[in-house]
N, C-alpha and C positions, 0 to 999 in steps of 0.2 A: 040396712048397712051397719056393720059393726063400728064401734067407737075406736078411734085411733088413739095412740099414746100421746102423752104430753110432748115427747121428743119429736114425734112426727108433726104435730101441730106447730111446734117451735120452728122446726126446719122449714115447713111450708110457709109460715108467716114471714120468716126472714128472706126466703127466696122470692116470695111474691113482692116484698118490699124492694128487693134488689132489681127484679125485673121491671117494676114500675119506675124506679130511679133511673134505669138505663133507657127507658122509653120503649121497651120491647112489648109487643102484643103476645098474647097466649098463642096465637096462630104462628107467629115467627118462631117462638120457642119450640112449638110442636114440630114445625118443619125442620128445625135444626137438629132435634133429637130423633126424628123419624117416627113421631107419634101423632095422634089426632089431637085436635084442640080440646075435646072433652077430657082426654087423659090429663092434659095440663091443668084444665079448670078444676078437676077433682082434687088434684094435688095442691094447687094454689089455695084451695079452701080447706086443706087439711083433712079431706074425706078419705084419702088413700095415701099410702106412703110412696115416696119416690123410689124408683129402682136405682140400685147403686151405679149401674152403667150410665143411666141418665144423669145422675148427679155428677159423674166424672165429666160428661159432656157439658153440663151446665157450668161447671167450674171455668171452663174455657170461655164459653159464651158470656158469662157474667164477669169476666176479667178478674177472676180470683186465683188463677194459676193452677191449682191442683184440687183434687177431691178433699185432701186434708185441710187445705186452706179454706175451702168452702165450708167444711164442718166447723172449723174454728170461727169463721165469720158468722155462721148461723148460731153458734153457741154464745157469741158476744152480743148479739142483737137484743136490744131492749124493746121487745115487741110483746103484744098481748095475743098469745096464740089462741085463746078461747073467744076472741071477739067475733061477733056476728058478722058474716060477710054476705052481702047481697050478690047472688050469682048474676043478676042482671047488670051489675056494674062492670063485669069482666067479660 
């Protein structure tokens, strides 16, 4: 699997944090965006980049208003994008 960019990892970490803050499971997110749980898991861990259409849907689900506000939110987050994530925890 190829390495993802720092931006991808930052966005993934911020969105994972927001998902957890809202008490949403990966399965609930997957259902909302019409994808599988594994798709969400890979993106939660920063292994793959989110699709722009999915980010637009997540902005609504995560109560951030719009794609652009979601990007602003992700950019403001003080998260460690390179932290090790145990896939068994998600």
